[in-house]
C-alpha positions in Angstrom: -16.1 -21.1 11.5 -17.8 -20.8 8.1 -16.2 -17.8 6.4 -18.9 -17.4 3.8 -20.0 -13.8 4.2 -22.5 -11.6 2.6 -21.7 -8.4 0.8 -23.4 -6.5 3.6 -21.1 -8.1 6.2 -18.0 -7.4 4.1 -19.0 -3.8 3.7 -19.6 -3.6 7.5 -16.0 -4.8 8.1 -14.6 -2.1 5.8 -16.9 0.5 7.3 -15.8 -0.5 10.9 -12.1 -0.2 9.9 -12.5 2.8 7.6 -10.4 5.1 9.7 -7.5 2.5 9.7 -7.7 2.1 5.9 -7.9 5.8 5.3 -4.9 6.7 7.6 -2.8 3.9 6.1 -3.6 4.9 2.5 -3.0 8.6 3.2 0.3 8.1 5.0 1.8 5.8 2.3 0.6 8.1 -0.5 2.0 11.2 1.2 5.3 9.5 1.9 5.6 8.3 -1.7 4.8 11.8 -3.0 7.4 13.3 -0.7 10.0 10.8 -1.9 9.2 11.3 -5.6 9.4 15.2 -5.4 11.9 15.7 -2.6 14.2 12.7 -2.4 14.6 11.2 -5.8 16.5 13.5 -8.2 14.9 13.8 -11.6 16.6 12.5 -14.7 16.3 14.4 -18.0 16.9 13.1 -21.6 18.5 15.0 -24.4 18.4 13.6 -27.9 20.2 14.4 -31.2 20.1 12.8 -34.6 22.9 12.3 -37.1 22.7 11.1 -40.7 25.6 9.0 -41.9 25.6 8.9 -45.7 28.9 8.1 -47.4 29.0 8.0 -51.2 31.5 6.3 -53.5 32.4 9.7 -55.0 29.7 10.0 -57.6 27.3 13.0 -57.6 24.2 10.8 -57.0 24.0 8.1 -54.4 23.7 4.6 -55.6 21.8 1.8 -54.0 25.1 0.1 -53.1 26.2 3.2 -51.2 23.0 3.1 -49.1 23.3 -0.6 -48.4 26.9 -0.2 -47.4 26.0 2.6 -44.9 23.2 0.5 -43.5 25.6 -2.4 -43.2 28.0 -0.3 -41.0 25.2 1.2 -39.0 25.9 -1.0 -35.9 29.6 -0.2 -36.3 28.9 3.5 -36.2 26.9 3.1 -33.0 29.6 1.1 -31.4 32.2 3.8 -32.3 30.0 6.5 -30.7 30.1 4.7 -27.3 33.7 3.5 -27.6 36.2 4.5 -24.9 38.2 6.6 -27.4 35.2 8.9 -28.1 33.9 8.9 -24.5 37.3 9.8 -23.0 37.6 12.8 -25.3 34.0 13.8 -24.4 34.9 13.5 -20.7 38.1 15.6 -21.2 36.3 18.3 -23.3 33.4 18.8 -20.8 35.7 18.2 -17.7 33.4 15.4 -16.4 34.3 13.6 -13.2 32.7 10.3 -14.0 34.5 7.4 -15.7 34.0 6.5 -19.4 32.1 3.4 -18.3 29.7 5.4 -16.2 29.3 7.9 -19.1 28.5 5.0 -21.4 25.7 3.9 -19.1 23.9 7.2 -19.7 24.0 6.9 -23.5 21.6 5.0 -25.7 21.9 4.8 -29.5 19.2 3.6 -31.9 18.2 3.5 -35.5 15.1 2.7 -37.4 15.1 -0.3 -39.7 16.7 0.5 -43.1 17.5 4.0 -42.0 20.8 5.8 -42.2 19.8 8.1 -39.3 21.1 7.3 -35.8 19.4 8.8 -32.7 21.6 9.5 -29.7 19.8 9.9 -26.3 21.7 10.9 -23.1 20.2 10.8 -19.7 21.5 13.0 -16.8 20.2 14.8 -13.7 21.2 18.1 -15.4 19.4 18.8 -18.7 22.1 21.2 -19.8 24.8 18.6 -19.2 22.8 15.9 -21.0 22.5 18.1 -24.1 26.2 19.0 -23.9 27.3 15.3 -23.7 25.1 14.4 -26.7 26.3 17.2 -28.9 30.0 16.8 -27.9 29.8 13.1 -28.5 28.5 13.6 -32.0 31.2 16.1 -32.8 33.9 13.8 -31.5 32.5 10.9 -33.4 32.4 12.9 -36.6 36.0 13.8 -36.2 37.0 10.2 -35.3 35.4 8.6 -38.4 36.9 11.3 -40.6 40.4 10.7 -39.3 40.3 6.9 -39.0 37.9 5.9 -41.8 38.2 8.9 -44.1 34.4 9.4 -44.0 33.0 12.8 -44.5 29.3 11.9 -44.9 28.3 12.6 -41.2 25.6 15.3 -41.0 24.0 16.4 -37.8 20.3 16.7 -38.4 19.3 18.1 -35.0 21.3 19.2 -32.0 20.3 18.4 -28.4 18.8 21.3 -26.5 18.5 21.6 -22.7 15.1 23.4 -23.1 13.7 20.5 -25.0 15.0 17.8 -22.7 12.0 16.1 -20.9 12.1 14.5 -17.5 12.1 10.7 -18.0 12.6 9.5 -14.4 10.9 9.1 -12.1 7.4 8.7 -13.4 5.9 10.5 -10.4 2.2 10.3 -11.1 2.4 6.6 -12.0 4.4 5.8 -8.8 2.0 7.8 -6.6 -1.1 6.1 -8.1 0.6 2.7 -7.7 1.4 3.5 -4.1 -2.1 4.6 -3.4 -3.6 1.4 -4.9 -1.1 -0.8 -3.0 -1.8 1.0 0.3 -5.5 0.8 -0.2 -5.4 -3.0 -0.9 -3.0 -3.5 2.1 -5.4 -1.5 4.3 -8.4 -3.5 3.3 -6.4 -6.8 3.8 -5.3 -5.7 7.2 -8.9 -4.8 8.1 -10.1 -8.3 7.3 -7.1 -9.8 9.0 -7.9 -8.0 12.2 -11.5 -9.0 11.9 -10.8 -12.7 11.6 -8.4 -12.5 14.5 -11.2 -11.1 16.7 -12.9 -14.1 18.3 -15.8 -12.1 19.8 -19.3 -12.9 18.5 -20.6 -10.1 16.3 -23.8 -11.6 14.8 -26.5 -14.2 15.4 -25.1 -16.2 12.5 -21.7 -16.5 14.1 -23.3 -17.5 17.5 -25.3 -20.2 15.8 -22.2 -21.5 13.9 -20.1 -21.5 17.1 -22.6 -23.2 19.4 -24.3 -25.4 16.7 -27.6 -24.2 18.2 -30.4 -22.3 16.5 -31.0 -18.7 17.4 -34.5 -18.3 18.7 -34.5 -14.6 19.3 -32.5 -11.4 19.3 -32.4 -8.8 22.0 -31.4 -5.4 20.6 -29.6 -2.7 22.5 -32.2 -0.1 23.3 -30.2 1.7 25.9 -29.4 4.6 23.7 -33.0 4.9 22.6 -34.3 4.7 26.2 -31.9 7.4 27.3 -33.0 9.7 24.6 -36.6 9.1 25.4 -36.0 9.9 29.2 -34.2 13.1 28.3 -37.0 14.2 26.2 -39.6 13.4 28.9 -37.8 15.2 31.7 -37.0 18.1 29.3 -40.7 18.7 28.9 
C-alpha cells in the first residue's frame, strides 16, 4: 500500500485517536508530576567561600606569595575532601554516613588565577548541608594551621540553610520532558494502530488495493434521512 498521505489524512488520524493521545499524555504527565513532588526527595545545596592567602611574613603581599598560593590551590582542595578532615566533620556533626559517602556530597572549585575556593555541599536537608560546609571549612582551617603552619585561611562567606536552593530534581523540566515524550508516543501509537487496521477508509485506499479506478462514491445519508423524517413527522 502506498503510504504517501496528505496533511488532511494525517490530521484525520490524529483527530480519530485524539482521546487515546490525550489520555496517554495526561496520565504520563500526572504520574511524572506525582513522582517529582511526592516520591523523589529534593536535594539542596549550601555553599561557602574561603580565601587562602599565605604571605612570607612581609606586611604587603608579593607576587611570589600569590603565585605560591595558586600553585597549592589543588592541594588545598584535596585536603578539604581528605579522610582526615571528613572523619572529623562526621564526628563533630554525629553523621551516620561514611567519609566516602560524605565526600560524594562535596564539590570544590576555584576560578582561574584565584585564591578563593568555593565549597558546595548537597544534601536532602538544607540545614545539614550548611552545617557540613561550615564545619568542613573550620576543620580544614585547623588542619592546615597544625600541619602546614598556615594562618592565611579566611572564611569569606558562611553557608546558610535559608540561602540553600533546591538543585535536584529539576521538576518543571522533567514534567515538560515527560509531557513531550508522552505526546510523541501517543501520536506514534495512533499511527501504528492506524496502519495495523486493514479496513478500507477512503476511495484512494480502495483504488490502491484493487488496482481499479473509482468511478463513484456513495455517501452515508442515513443520518441525514433520519433527521429529515423526524422533522417531517414532527410537523
